[in-house]
C-alpha positions as CSV (number, residue, x, y, z in Angstrom):
1,M,59.4,123.3,118.7
2,K,62.9,123.5,117.3
3,H,63.9,120.4,115.5
4,I,67.3,119.0,116.7
5,P,69.3,117.7,113.7
6,R,69.7,113.9,113.9
7,K,73.2,112.6,113.2
8,R,72.0,109.2,112.3
9,F,70.1,110.7,109.4
10,G,73.1,112.9,108.3
11,Q,71.0,116.0,108.8
12,H,72.5,119.4,107.9
13,F,69.9,121.9,107.1
14,L,70.4,124.6,104.4
15,S,70.0,128.0,105.9
16,D,71.8,130.6,103.6
17,P,69.1,132.6,101.7
18,G,71.6,133.5,98.9
19,I,72.6,129.9,98.3
20,I,68.9,128.8,98.4
21,D,68.0,131.4,95.8
22,A,71.0,130.3,93.6
23,I,69.9,126.6,93.8
24,V,66.3,127.5,92.9
25,R,67.5,129.5,89.9
26,A,69.7,126.5,88.8
27,I,66.7,124.2,89.0
28,A,64.4,126.7,87.3
29,P,61.1,125.1,88.4
30,R,58.0,126.0,86.4
31,A,54.3,125.9,87.4
32,G,52.8,122.5,87.1
33,Q,56.0,120.5,86.6
34,P,56.0,117.1,88.4
35,M,58.9,117.3,90.9
36,V,60.1,115.2,93.8
37,E,62.3,116.5,96.5
38,I,64.4,114.0,98.6
39,G,65.1,115.0,102.2
40,P,63.2,118.3,102.4
41,G,64.1,118.7,106.1
42,L,62.9,122.1,107.4
43,A,61.6,123.1,104.0
44,A,64.3,125.8,103.2
45,L,64.4,124.7,99.6
46,T,60.9,123.2,99.6
47,Q,59.1,126.4,100.2
48,P,60.5,128.5,97.3
49,L,60.1,125.4,95.0
50,V,56.5,124.8,95.8
51,E,55.7,128.5,95.5
52,R,56.8,128.2,91.8
53,L,55.5,124.7,91.1
54,G,52.1,124.9,92.9
55,R,52.5,121.4,94.3
56,L,55.5,119.2,95.2
57,T,56.0,115.6,96.3
58,V,58.6,115.2,99.1
59,I,60.3,112.1,100.5
60,E,61.2,112.3,104.2
61,L,62.4,109.5,106.5
62,D,62.3,111.5,109.8
63,R,58.8,111.0,111.1
64,D,58.8,114.3,113.1
65,L,59.7,116.3,110.0
66,A,57.3,114.3,107.9
67,A,54.5,115.3,110.3
68,R,55.4,119.0,110.0
69,L,55.5,118.7,106.2
70,R,52.0,117.2,106.1
71,A,50.6,120.3,107.6
72,H,51.7,122.2,104.5
73,G,48.7,122.4,102.1
74,Q,50.8,122.0,98.9
75,L,53.0,119.0,99.7
76,D,52.4,115.3,99.1
77,V,54.6,113.6,101.7
78,V,56.1,110.1,101.2
79,E,57.4,109.0,104.6
80,S,60.0,106.5,103.6
81,D,63.7,105.6,103.2
82,V,64.4,106.9,99.8
83,L,66.3,103.7,99.0
84,K,63.0,101.8,99.2
85,V,61.0,104.3,97.0
86,D,59.9,103.1,93.6
87,F,60.3,106.2,91.5
88,A,58.4,104.6,88.6
89,Q,55.4,104.3,90.9
90,V,55.9,107.9,92.1
91,A,55.8,109.1,88.4
92,K,52.7,107.0,87.8
93,A,51.0,108.6,90.9
94,L,51.8,112.0,89.5
95,A,50.4,110.9,86.1
96,A,53.8,111.9,84.6
97,T,55.9,110.2,82.0
98,K,59.0,112.1,83.4
99,I,59.6,113.6,86.8
100,R,62.2,116.1,88.0
101,V,64.2,115.1,91.2
102,V,65.9,117.5,93.5
103,G,67.3,117.4,97.0
104,N,70.0,118.0,99.6
105,L,71.0,114.3,99.9
106,P,72.2,112.8,103.2
107,Y,76.0,112.7,102.7
108,N,76.3,109.3,104.5
109,I,74.2,107.5,101.9
110,S,74.5,109.8,98.8
111,T,76.3,107.2,96.6
112,P,73.7,104.4,97.3
113,I,70.9,107.0,96.5
114,L,72.6,107.8,93.1
115,F,72.8,104.1,92.2
116,H,69.2,103.6,93.3
117,L,68.0,106.4,91.1
118,L,70.0,105.0,88.2
119,E,67.4,102.1,88.1
120,Y,64.6,104.6,87.4
121,V,66.4,106.9,84.9
122,Q,63.8,106.2,82.3
123,V,61.2,108.2,84.2
124,I,63.5,111.1,85.2
125,E,63.8,114.3,83.2
126,D,66.7,115.7,85.3
127,Q,68.2,115.7,88.8
128,H,69.7,118.5,90.9
129,F,71.4,117.4,94.1
130,M,73.4,119.0,96.9
131,L,76.2,116.7,97.7
132,Q,79.7,116.6,99.3
133,K,81.9,118.4,96.8
134,E,84.4,115.5,96.8
135,V,81.6,113.2,95.6
136,I,80.6,115.6,92.8
137,D,84.3,115.9,91.8
138,R,84.3,112.1,91.4
139,M,81.0,112.1,89.4
140,V,82.2,114.6,86.8
141,A,85.9,113.5,86.8
142,A,87.7,112.9,83.5
143,P,89.8,109.8,82.7
144,A,93.5,109.9,83.9
145,T,92.6,111.9,87.0
146,G,92.7,110.8,90.6
147,A,89.0,111.4,91.1
148,Y,88.0,109.2,88.1
149,G,86.5,105.9,89.2
150,R,83.5,103.5,89.3
151,L,81.1,106.3,90.2
152,S,82.4,108.4,87.3
153,V,82.0,105.6,84.7
154,M,78.5,104.4,85.9
155,L,77.0,107.9,86.0
156,Q,78.7,109.4,82.9
157,W,77.4,106.4,80.9
158,R,73.9,107.5,81.6
159,Y,73.9,111.2,82.4
160,A,75.4,114.5,81.2
161,M,76.6,116.1,84.4
162,E,77.6,119.6,85.5
163,D,79.0,121.0,88.7
164,V,76.8,124.1,88.9
165,L,77.4,125.7,92.4
166,F,79.9,125.6,95.2
167,V,78.3,125.7,98.7
168,P,80.5,126.4,101.8
169,P,79.9,124.7,105.2
170,G,78.6,127.9,106.7
171,S,75.5,127.7,104.5
172,F,74.2,124.9,106.8
173,D,73.0,124.5,110.3
174,P,74.8,122.7,111.7
175,P,77.8,123.2,109.4
176,P,79.2,120.0,108.0
177,K,83.0,119.4,108.1
178,V,83.2,119.3,104.3
179,D,82.6,121.6,101.3
180,S,79.4,120.9,99.3
181,A,78.3,121.6,95.8
182,V,75.2,121.2,93.5
183,V,75.3,118.9,90.5
184,R,72.9,118.9,87.5
185,M,72.3,115.4,86.0
186,V,70.4,115.1,82.7
187,P,69.8,111.6,81.4
188,Y,70.9,111.0,77.8
189,A,68.0,110.5,75.5
190,T,69.7,107.7,73.6
191,P,72.4,106.1,75.9
192,A,74.5,103.2,74.7
193,E,72.5,100.0,75.3
194,V,74.3,97.7,77.6
195,D,73.6,95.3,80.5
196,A,73.8,97.7,83.5
197,A,74.6,94.9,85.9
198,L,77.4,93.5,83.7
199,L,78.9,97.0,83.3
200,S,78.7,97.6,87.0
201,E,80.5,94.3,87.7
202,L,83.1,95.0,85.0
203,V,83.9,98.5,86.3
204,Q,84.0,97.3,89.9
205,V,86.6,94.6,89.0
206,A,88.6,97.2,87.0
207,F,88.9,99.6,89.9
208,S,89.3,97.0,92.7
209,Q,93.1,97.6,92.6
210,R,93.4,100.9,90.8
211,R,97.1,101.1,91.3
212,K,97.8,97.9,89.3
213,L,97.6,97.3,85.6
214,L,94.3,95.9,84.4
215,R,95.8,92.6,83.4
216,H,96.0,91.7,87.1
217,T,92.2,92.4,87.7
218,L,90.0,92.9,84.6
219,G,92.3,90.8,82.4
220,R,91.7,87.8,84.6
221,W,88.0,88.5,84.8
222,L,87.8,88.6,81.0
223,D,89.8,85.4,80.7
224,E,87.4,83.6,83.1
225,R,84.5,84.7,80.8
226,G,86.3,83.4,77.7
227,Y,86.6,86.8,76.2
228,A,88.4,86.6,72.9
229,G,88.3,90.3,71.8
230,S,91.0,92.9,71.9
231,F,91.2,95.2,74.9
232,D,94.4,96.8,76.1
233,T,94.9,95.6,79.7
234,Q,98.4,97.2,79.9
235,R,96.7,100.3,81.4
236,R,95.4,101.3,84.8
237,A,91.6,101.5,85.3
238,E,91.6,105.3,85.5
239,E,93.1,105.5,82.0
240,V,90.2,103.9,80.3
241,P,87.4,106.3,79.0
242,V,83.7,105.6,79.7
243,D,82.9,104.7,76.1
244,E,85.6,101.9,76.2
245,Y,84.2,100.4,79.3
246,V,80.7,100.4,77.8
247,A,82.0,98.9,74.5
248,L,83.8,96.2,76.4
249,A,80.7,95.4,78.5
250,K,78.7,95.0,75.2
251,S,81.2,92.8,73.6
252,A,81.8,90.7,76.8
253,C,78.1,89.7,76.7
254,Y,78.8,87.4,73.7
């Protein structure tokens, strides 16, 4: 029976063989590697991956699709909302210190998924995701550009990222109304040590009114915390590099 894509799950199924092959080559799976795929859908990417890996863990929320996937002899199916999955436990179940994570993420919840995975970065070797191109542009954006924002800072603090492949709407069934792309995310081995919750709050405050100078937003936040250090608040949020936000979060702890 043909599966009807469900709008509430943001389902757009990859169908272009050339794009699928290019994604698999970018991921470069090797036999025996512990890998987890988020949102396998109709297994367009799943099948070529598992052929190379031997076995693959997949996370699927749609119960009809999960039932289909269970019939595949080489897949371990986790039927769940990915935002509720403990990836440290997944790694433990795979007897792996590090896992590789891939997927065509639902575009309507892609940012929450990225922040959820950030909590488990210590057990992740790398991530390859299909996302809305606009989101990837924000993820890899440089300071002093319109795309640079909270997502840029929070992810660039923890990952080296690369936009590796453009994917047009016609590569999906049904075609989305936006362009897509594939991003590679590799966690830094020795990231700057900082309180992630504090950094997140600081950056959120900074970009809350991105058109205004930071003295109107972050400056007041720092004053309320009794911050006595030197930080130039005569700039807009998008002008501050990632390393300065991280350094400020570290010094604002004390």
